[in-house]
VOKESE-142242 format. One record per atom (N, C-alpha, C): x, y, z. Coordinates in pm, whole numbers, plus 50000, padded with zeros to 5 digits. Layout:
N
XYZ/...
# end
This chain:
201
500844988050000/500005000050000/500885012550000/500385023249936/501135035649929/501325041750068/500325039850158/500455045450292/501595038950369/501955026750334/503085020150400/504385027750373/504555032350248/505745040150213/505765053250293/504595059350308/504515071850385/504905069450530/504395058750589/504715055650729/506205053050746/506815046050653/508245043450661/509045056350652/508605065550565/509295078450553/509155086650680/507975086250743/507775093450868/508655087950980/508805074750981/509645068451084/511105072851074/511515077450955/512895081750937/513135096150982/512025103351013/512185117051060/512695117051204/513565126751234/514105127951369/513905142251418/513525144051544/513225133451643/511825127851620/511675114751631/510365108251613/509695106751750/508425110851764/507735110151893/507635095851945/508085093752067/508055080452125/506655074952140/505665084052159/504285079552176/503735072452053/504345074851938/503855068851813/504615056151777/505485051651866/506275039851834/505545026851868/504485027551946/503755015451980/502935010651861/502744997651853/501974992051742/500554997151738/499924998951855/498545003551861/498415017751808/499335026551851/499295040551805/499515041351655/500475033751605/500765034051462/499595028551380/498955018051432/497815012251360/496665022151351/496395029451461/495325039251460/495625050751365/496875055551368/497255066451279/497235061951133/497715049751108/497725044450972/496295043050917/495375038451002/493985036750958/493365050250926/493625060351009/493055073550984/493665079650858/494985078050843/495645083450723/495075077050596/494785064150603/494205057350487/492855062950447/492145068550546/490815074150519/490885088050456/491875096050497/491885110050455/492855113150340/493875104950322/494835107650216/494215105350078/494465114649987/494005113149849/495165108449763/494915098549679/495955093149591/495695097549448/496705103149383/496565108249246/497685102649159/497315098949037/498265093648940/498415103748826/499625105548777/499895115548674/500585109048555/499885108748443/500445103148321/501255113548245/500995126348274/501685137148207/502245146948309/503195154948264/503745165448350/502615175148388/502565178848515/501485187548559/501975196948669/501525209548661/501865219448761/500805219048871/501225215648992/500295214349104/500155227349183/501155235949173/501165248149252/501965258749180/501465270949182/502195282149121/502595292149229/503665299349203/504115309649296/503015320049314/502765323849440/501735333649470/500405327449507/500225314549479/498975307849514/498975303949661/497775303249722/497715297749858/498085282949856/498785278649959/499245264749967/498315257150062/497465248850007/496515241650092/496815226850103/497775221750025/498055207450029/499545204650043/499835194050115/501185188350121/501125175050047/502225171449982/502245159449898/503355149949944/503115137249921/504115126849942/504275119249812/505505118449763/505765111649636/505885096549664/504805089349637/504815074749658/505605067849547/505465072849425/506225067949309/506495079749217/507635079249149/507905089349049/508815100449096/508535112749047/509445123949068/508665136949062/509085146749141/508505160249136/509625170149160/509375182549123/510385192849148/509735205849191/510485213649268/510065226849307/511015237049245/510465247649187/511335257449122/510755271449134/511605281149110/511165295049102/511545300348964/511055312148933/511265317848800/512135330248812/513225330548737/514135341848736/513715351348624/513095362348661/512585371848561/513715378448483/514875379848547/516005386448480/516505378248363/516595365048383/517135356348278/516035349248199/514795349548251/513705342748184/513795327648192/514415322548299/514605308148312/514155303248450/513935290048459/513585283948586/514845281248669/514695281848800/515755277848891/515185266548977/515715254648961/515215243149036/515785243349177/514895243649275/515295244149415/515215230449482/514215222449442/513995209349503/513835198749396/514355187049422/514075175149343/513575164549440/512325160449424/511715150849514/511495137749440/512115127049488/511875114049428/511025105549521/510925092649489/510075083649565/510385084349715/509285084649795/509345085149941/509895098449992/509565109349919/509925122849962/508665130949987/508775140750077/507665149850104/507825162150015/506895164149925/506945175449832/505965186049881/506515196549938/505665206949997/506435219950005/505735230949979/506305244150005/506135246350155/507085241150233/506905239350377/506555252350451/507355262750433/507085275250506/505705280650472/505375280650344/504085285950300/502925277550354/503095264250353/502035255250397/501775256950547/502815256850627/502615257250773/502325271350824/502855281650756/502615295350799/501395301650733/500755293950643/499545298550571/499835311150492/500905310650414/501305321750328/501265317450183/501165326950089/501215323249947/502535316249913/502485307149819/503675299649782/504725308649719/505985305449747/507085312549681/507765303749576/507175291949548/507735283049447/506615277149361/507025271349248/506145263149166/506425248549200/505385240349197/505555226049225/505045218249105/505915210449046/505615203048923/505825188148944/504835180248904/504955165648912/505255160348773/506105150148764/506545144848636/505725132548597/505715128948469/504905117648422/505255104648493/504225096348513/504425083348576/504515083948727/504075094848786/504185096548931/502855093849001/502945089449125/501795087749213/502055095649340/501125104549372/501275113149490/500125110849587/500435111549715/499425112049819/499345126449867/498135131349890/497995145349932/497115146450055/497375157050131/496675159750255/496465174750263/495245179050290/494985193350302/495405198350439/495545211550451/495925217350579/494845214550683/493585215050644/492515212150737/492555197850787/492845188550697/492965174550736/494145172450831/495235179750806/496385178650895/496055183851034/495295194851041/494885200051171/494025189851245/493195182651173/492365172251234/493245160951289/494285157351214/495215147051262/495925151851388/496345164551390/496985170051510/496055168851631/494765171851610/493805171451720/493585157151770/493545147451678/493295133651717/494545126551766/495695130551711/496965124151747/497985135251778/497915141351896/498775152951929/500265151051903/500845139051924/502295137751897/502675140351753/501715139851660/502055142151519/502495156651494/502135165751584/502615179551568/504135180051571/504735171251651/506195170951657/506785165351528/506025156851459/506475152151329/506505163651229/505505172351236/505485183951146/506665193051174/507005194851301/508175203051334/509455196451284/509505183151295/510685175951246/510835177851095/509715177951023/509765180050878/510265194150846/509805204150922/510275217850902/511775218950930/512245212251034/513675212251065/514465205750952/513895195150894/514545188450782/514705198050665/513655205750634/513735215150522/514715226350553/514765230950677/515695241450714/517145236650700/517395224350745/518745218650731/519115216950584/518135212950503/518395211350359/518805224650297/518085235350328/518395248450271/519795253050314/520135250850441/521455254850488/522555247150416/522335234250397/523335226150328/523475230350182/522335233250118/522365237649978/523165250549963/522895260150052/523605272950047/525095270850070/525435262250165/526845259550194/527525252950074/526845243350012/527435236249899/527685245649781/526735254649757/526905263949645/528105273049666/528445275749791/529545284849821/530885277649834/530875264949873/532125258349908/532505246549820/531575241149743/531875229249662/531835232849515/532635225949435/532655228349292/531395222849227/531115227349106/529945222549034/530005207449012/531215202348985/531365187848964/531075180149092/531535185349205/531255178949334/529755179149363/529105190149332/527655190949354/526915181149263/527425179549142/526825170049047/526975155749098/528155152449149/528375139149204/527485136649326/527325146549410/526435145349525/524995142849480/524585149849375/523235148249323/523005133949274/523965128549200/523835114849151/523815104749265/524525107949373/524555098849488/523215098749561/522585110449572/521325111149646/520115108149558/520235110749426/519135108149332/519675100149213/519925087249229/520575079349123/519805079148991/518485081248995/517685080448873/517395094048811/518035104348863/517645117848824/517815120248674/518865114748613/519095117548472/518105110248382/517415100248434/516355093548358/515005100448379/514925109348477/513645115448513/513505129848467/514595137448469/514495151648434/515535155148329/515345166548266/516245170848158/517555176248214/518555177348124/519835183048162/519685197748202/518705204548143/518455218548180/518015219548326/517165210248369/516695210248508/517855207248602/518665197248566/519805193648650/520775205348661/521055211748549/521985223148550/521455234448638/520165237248628/519605248148709/519655244648857/519505231948891/519615227549032/521045229449082/522015227248994/523425228649031/523895243249030/523075251948973/523455266048966/524395269348853/524355261248745/525205263648628/524355262948503/524945265948387/524225265048261/524285250748206/523355247048120/523435233748058/524735231547982/525265242247921/526525240847847/527685237947942/527675244448058/528715241848157/528635227448207/527425222448228/527255208648272/527775198948167/527475201748041/527945193247933/529475193047927/530105204647945/531565205347943/532165197648061/531535198948177/532025191748295/531985176748274/530895172048217/530755157548196/531785152448095/532045160247992/533055156347892/534445156347953/534725166248037/536045167648097/536345155948192/535315151148263/535525140648364/535155126848313/534795125748187/534375112848133/535545103248131/
# end
């Protein structure tokens, strides 16, 4: 079941609430999640969220790939900020939890299956299972750590090192997204990426 993948991903979040480690608590939460989570399949590329829109849903990538990006008006190009593969939480986290308009676009790629939960449904889960609020905080901490690491890598690591890190964390990325998307995630041009790959081949 797709909810099994979600539960496994939640268990990997730290710190994980001890109250949810019992079999009874997990079974109750799993049963409720199965009732409220919506499952969607995407045969084509689709934009789920645009910058400036209210963020009412958080997504979990059960299968496939999604990306988060912003638009650079100066250059007229996309800047990829997030690449979410299977068993990742795809959400404009700050906007979703702070109830602010999105500052990114969220795009799902063909062949993907996503589970979604509205903010209202999440509030209901918090009310029924209070320890889950700490899971939400753990997810926010995860995103904050990710942003800090990304900023550090862009300043201290070479483009080739960042490319190697990307392949290590997302082994299927080159089969899922274009070289333009990968280059924008690395902070370089597609031509620079092509030259790097030729140089290190």
